[in-house]
Legacy VTK file of the C-alpha trace (Angstrom):
# vtk DataFile Version 3.0
C-alpha trace
ASCII
DATASET POLYDATA
POINTS 341 float
-0.212 -1.424 29.691
-3.228 -2.131 27.268
-2.662 -2.468 23.894
-5.158 -0.453 21.289
-6.262 -3.307 18.548
-5.018 -1.949 15.610
-7.062 -0.581 12.240
-7.265 -3.210 9.885
-6.360 -1.624 6.120
-7.714 -3.663 2.922
-4.531 -3.688 1.228
-5.498 -2.701 -2.583
-8.614 -4.178 -1.449
-8.981 -8.070 -0.545
-6.493 -9.267 -3.167
-6.371 -12.620 -1.347
-9.397 -13.279 -3.376
-9.853 -10.853 -6.043
-7.624 -9.350 -8.387
-5.610 -6.222 -6.594
-7.542 -3.083 -7.587
-10.771 -3.910 -8.829
-13.903 -2.931 -7.865
-14.646 -6.400 -6.432
-11.703 -6.315 -4.461
-12.544 -3.436 -2.662
-16.064 -4.066 -2.281
-15.082 -7.263 -0.987
-12.843 -5.633 1.576
-15.428 -3.311 2.761
-18.126 -6.337 3.213
-15.574 -7.842 5.276
-15.718 -4.933 7.801
-12.382 -3.533 7.340
-11.627 0.204 8.711
-9.735 1.372 5.493
-9.003 0.402 2.300
-5.275 1.294 0.565
-5.354 2.050 -3.291
-2.193 3.012 -4.729
-1.624 5.780 -7.566
0.379 6.297 -10.895
-0.493 8.622 -13.347
-1.940 8.416 -17.365
-0.748 10.271 -20.150
-3.335 12.917 -19.737
-3.029 13.269 -15.992
-5.602 11.163 -14.632
-4.850 9.143 -11.220
-4.874 5.581 -11.970
-5.047 2.860 -8.985
-2.748 0.357 -10.087
0.181 -0.752 -7.581
2.734 0.043 -10.325
3.223 2.191 -13.669
4.225 -1.042 -15.304
0.982 -3.172 -15.788
1.919 -6.196 -17.608
1.234 -8.790 -15.116
-1.826 -6.868 -14.098
-3.456 -6.375 -17.293
-4.484 -7.742 -19.770
-2.533 -4.748 -21.893
-0.087 -7.576 -23.549
-2.739 -9.561 -25.033
-4.130 -6.553 -26.863
-2.780 -5.987 -30.363
-3.730 -2.144 -30.777
-1.141 -1.753 -27.806
1.925 -3.658 -29.004
3.566 -0.546 -30.085
3.615 0.802 -26.613
5.696 -2.075 -25.150
9.064 -0.126 -23.951
11.977 -0.063 -21.692
12.171 2.694 -18.899
14.008 2.904 -15.620
11.984 3.679 -12.613
13.358 4.509 -9.312
16.844 3.214 -10.914
15.233 -0.100 -11.851
15.111 -1.089 -15.643
11.824 -2.317 -16.727
10.309 -3.309 -19.727
6.609 -3.545 -20.345
3.797 -1.332 -20.516
3.693 1.757 -18.569
0.547 3.851 -17.546
1.781 7.032 -18.665
2.044 6.228 -21.982
-1.810 5.787 -22.483
-4.590 7.775 -21.873
-7.344 7.333 -19.557
-9.729 6.383 -21.909
-7.241 3.738 -23.376
-6.571 2.574 -19.773
-10.515 2.121 -19.190
-10.398 -0.755 -21.996
-8.291 -2.748 -19.837
-9.052 -5.688 -17.603
-7.730 -6.835 -14.177
-5.780 -9.481 -13.817
-4.133 -11.439 -10.576
-0.824 -10.703 -10.080
0.263 -13.888 -8.611
-1.891 -16.381 -10.417
0.354 -19.480 -9.495
0.135 -18.808 -5.920
-3.496 -17.525 -5.888
-5.228 -18.968 -8.467
-9.066 -18.446 -7.040
-8.431 -15.117 -7.263
-6.923 -15.652 -10.588
-10.366 -16.931 -11.603
-11.381 -13.603 -11.749
-9.383 -12.170 -14.540
-10.466 -10.273 -17.243
-13.721 -9.419 -15.950
-13.355 -5.717 -14.526
-12.076 -2.735 -15.994
-8.972 -0.712 -14.353
-10.090 1.706 -11.954
-9.463 5.628 -11.398
-8.623 6.926 -7.730
-12.014 8.887 -8.054
-13.894 5.513 -8.722
-12.653 4.285 -5.348
-13.078 7.288 -3.077
-16.714 7.392 -4.399
-17.047 3.538 -3.885
-15.843 4.216 -0.197
-18.030 7.330 0.120
-21.082 5.358 -0.705
-20.506 2.163 1.052
-19.836 4.309 4.423
-23.213 5.443 3.802
-24.948 2.249 3.416
-22.849 0.603 6.016
-23.478 3.439 8.488
-20.225 3.861 9.264
-16.828 5.640 8.486
-14.652 3.810 5.995
-11.268 5.215 5.387
-8.909 5.452 2.488
-4.962 5.136 2.802
-3.974 6.602 -0.359
-0.055 5.788 -1.357
1.524 7.764 -3.959
3.637 5.879 -6.262
6.811 6.998 -7.981
6.711 10.755 -7.379
10.236 11.466 -8.505
9.714 9.341 -11.892
6.601 10.928 -12.462
8.257 14.470 -11.950
10.710 13.739 -14.519
7.626 13.332 -16.976
6.398 16.412 -15.884
3.232 15.606 -13.456
3.213 16.902 -10.059
1.630 14.214 -7.997
1.315 16.832 -5.167
-0.877 18.544 -7.311
-2.737 16.268 -9.144
-3.957 14.295 -5.781
-4.647 17.677 -4.094
-7.024 18.683 -6.833
-8.718 14.996 -6.936
-9.342 14.766 -3.201
-10.801 18.422 -3.188
-13.046 17.640 -6.271
-14.218 14.383 -5.005
-14.717 15.868 -1.731
-12.392 14.004 0.426
-10.140 17.229 1.359
-12.069 18.327 4.570
-11.534 15.138 6.615
-15.449 13.755 6.334
-14.274 10.372 6.307
-10.751 9.220 7.356
-7.936 9.696 5.398
-4.035 9.023 5.129
-1.880 9.789 2.253
1.484 7.736 2.116
4.920 7.309 0.160
7.902 6.004 -0.021
9.223 9.409 -0.880
9.271 12.077 1.794
8.980 14.709 -0.759
6.054 14.586 -2.231
4.784 14.569 1.645
6.249 17.550 2.016
4.560 19.133 -0.531
1.250 18.152 0.444
1.884 19.467 4.061
0.248 23.092 4.614
-2.438 22.656 1.724
-5.237 22.295 3.998
-6.175 18.870 3.198
-7.453 16.851 6.509
-5.061 13.930 6.079
-2.560 12.201 7.928
0.673 12.086 6.029
2.789 8.693 6.353
6.496 7.958 5.335
6.666 4.124 4.002
9.777 2.478 4.741
11.529 -0.246 3.320
13.544 -3.054 5.415
16.359 -2.041 2.838
17.711 0.388 0.455
17.119 4.150 0.004
14.207 6.479 -1.027
14.262 7.563 -4.779
13.780 11.148 -4.289
16.697 11.278 -2.041
18.791 9.499 -4.647
17.595 11.589 -7.086
19.065 14.769 -5.013
21.876 13.117 -3.200
23.252 9.635 -5.271
25.125 7.571 -2.634
24.906 9.866 0.104
20.790 9.933 0.184
20.145 8.800 3.484
18.784 4.692 4.230
15.535 4.167 5.409
17.074 2.067 7.941
18.484 5.455 9.169
14.715 7.116 9.112
13.679 3.961 11.159
16.309 4.755 14.063
15.968 7.041 16.850
17.684 10.218 14.846
16.009 9.422 12.184
12.668 9.290 13.806
14.107 12.613 15.425
13.442 14.365 12.363
10.736 12.903 11.038
8.643 13.754 13.939
6.506 17.275 13.777
7.174 16.494 9.540
4.567 13.568 9.351
2.004 11.785 11.688
3.421 8.333 11.405
5.274 5.678 9.757
4.427 2.682 7.782
6.853 -0.157 7.916
7.728 -3.901 6.137
6.395 -6.048 9.091
10.310 -7.666 9.039
11.600 -4.501 10.669
9.006 -5.376 13.532
9.830 -9.227 13.659
13.370 -8.906 13.039
14.071 -12.400 11.999
17.718 -13.762 12.228
19.693 -15.305 9.347
18.150 -18.683 10.278
14.692 -16.742 9.970
13.738 -17.061 13.232
11.838 -13.788 14.543
13.454 -12.023 17.524
10.900 -9.567 17.582
8.813 -7.361 18.446
11.570 -4.994 17.965
11.887 -1.150 19.422
10.710 0.808 16.165
7.146 0.920 17.301
7.729 2.002 20.876
10.357 4.476 19.594
8.087 6.005 17.022
5.272 6.267 19.527
7.840 8.001 21.976
7.997 10.888 19.564
4.324 10.767 18.732
4.218 9.240 15.646
1.771 6.304 14.615
3.283 3.162 13.176
1.270 0.882 10.590
3.076 -2.593 9.731
2.964 -4.323 5.694
1.780 -6.800 4.761
0.116 -9.355 6.648
-0.706 -12.476 4.354
-0.979 -15.939 5.257
0.976 -18.150 2.625
3.452 -19.486 3.609
6.201 -17.475 0.941
5.479 -14.352 2.765
5.875 -15.494 6.207
8.857 -15.425 8.397
10.713 -18.918 7.780
9.851 -19.365 11.587
5.931 -19.557 10.563
6.232 -21.840 7.531
4.249 -25.239 7.385
4.320 -27.882 5.085
2.307 -27.705 2.099
3.992 -25.838 -0.020
4.310 -21.551 -0.978
0.505 -20.968 -1.883
-0.254 -23.025 1.608
-1.132 -21.060 4.852
1.430 -21.303 7.618
1.055 -20.629 10.986
0.222 -16.769 10.006
-1.899 -16.298 13.765
1.788 -16.404 15.433
3.573 -13.697 13.028
0.379 -11.622 13.407
0.249 -12.126 17.220
4.185 -10.918 16.979
2.630 -7.794 15.136
-0.078 -7.108 17.203
2.033 -7.247 20.582
4.506 -4.755 19.173
1.436 -2.082 19.823
1.219 -1.456 16.139
-1.163 1.226 15.055
-2.605 -0.187 12.190
-1.990 -3.638 9.954
-2.525 -4.068 5.988
-4.119 -7.227 5.142
-4.667 -9.274 1.749
-7.050 -11.222 3.183
-9.618 -8.977 4.376
-11.630 -11.295 6.318
-8.799 -13.384 8.353
-7.479 -9.863 9.217
-10.726 -8.616 10.393
-11.324 -12.048 12.679
-7.667 -12.053 13.806
-6.894 -8.486 14.723
-10.401 -7.440 16.684
-10.277 -11.018 18.615
-8.953 -11.688 21.771
-6.167 -13.904 20.473
-4.453 -10.853 18.742
-3.957 -10.065 22.616
-2.483 -13.227 24.134
LINES 1 342
341 0 1 2 3 4 5 6 7 8 9 10 11 12 13 14 15 16 17 18 19 20 21 22 23 24 25 26 27 28 29 30 31 32 33 34 35 36 37 38 39 40 41 42 43 44 45 46 47 48 49 50 51 52 53 54 55 56 57 58 59 60 61 62 63 64 65 66 67 68 69 70 71 72 73 74 75 76 77 78 79 80 81 82 83 84 85 86 87 88 89 90 91 92 93 94 95 96 97 98 99 100 101 102 103 104 105 106 107 108 109 110 111 112 113 114 115 116 117 118 119 120 121 122 123 124 125 126 127 128 129 130 131 132 133 134 135 136 137 138 139 140 141 142 143 144 145 146 147 148 149 150 151 152 153 154 155 156 157 158 159 160 161 162 163 164 165 166 167 168 169 170 171 172 173 174 175 176 177 178 179 180 181 182 183 184 185 186 187 188 189 190 191 192 193 194 195 196 197 198 199 200 201 202 203 204 205 206 207 208 209 210 211 212 213 214 215 216 217 218 219 220 221 222 223 224 225 226 227 228 229 230 231 232 233 234 235 236 237 238 239 240 241 242 243 244 245 246 247 248 249 250 251 252 253 254 255 256 257 258 259 260 261 262 263 264 265 266 267 268 269 270 271 272 273 274 275 276 277 278 279 280 281 282 283 284 285 286 287 288 289 290 291 292 293 294 295 296 297 298 299 300 301 302 303 304 305 306 307 308 309 310 311 312 313 314 315 316 317 318 319 320 321 322 323 324 325 326 327 328 329 330 331 332 333 334 335 336 337 338 339 340
């Protein structure tokens, strides 16, 4: 049976070349022709949805070098992990807007790090407006895959991420389906809270290759269902009808053995499709350090390995969408005939 080529989603923009979640990262991804971009959202002290991969921001901004914010450094437990640093919920948006973006992996991506400290942190509204404007300029529909981060943690601080996201989407004109919209989270609870609110979006449940979701751990402790269960036939039976799709760690498709040899594609994509669920995979990156061991080549962690072989296996699974860090490579590969061979 012929496979449909997957959507190519610019993961945090195009962070292989620019600091993640910066305006230029999104602009580059869109210029390369991605089908959608993926902003992660966290919240400020005054309830603004801020585009950052994590609420702890010392690794992706210049906050640690700002003496006026030195007293904000603190230690918190987020989703069961104890972290020390600076957290978005301790800053107003006006304060966060003075910070500048930095490359998260400077040793691995020095070219991107050369763009450090040039661009301010963005709000979700900034990304939504950018995508709408570029859709008009390019004359094509460009989508947004919006990831809600740490909903249970923020609920403990008094913020409903479902309420904030709904309000922002309506205010920005993104709730009516004029442009493609996916809302995803590693916590199914917040997705359930958004269901039935009249927002025209696909809801997608993110699945780690191991562990348990923070919302279920908060509710059930050690009895919480695992992500692995959610990806099993029984778990997928429960998800069918509750969400439109799942988004899985690529290892769940590649199924590497202990020696790092990929045995995939696994059955998870077909199992999900059998239940009417779409499947996305994250994250396609070319550097050796991110590849299954089988596809690594000499040259060190930052060198590009045989990423095409790994990506070809993902494409052969019939996956519906892939997240990429290097937008040009992702568009070139997944829209080419080589992905079908």
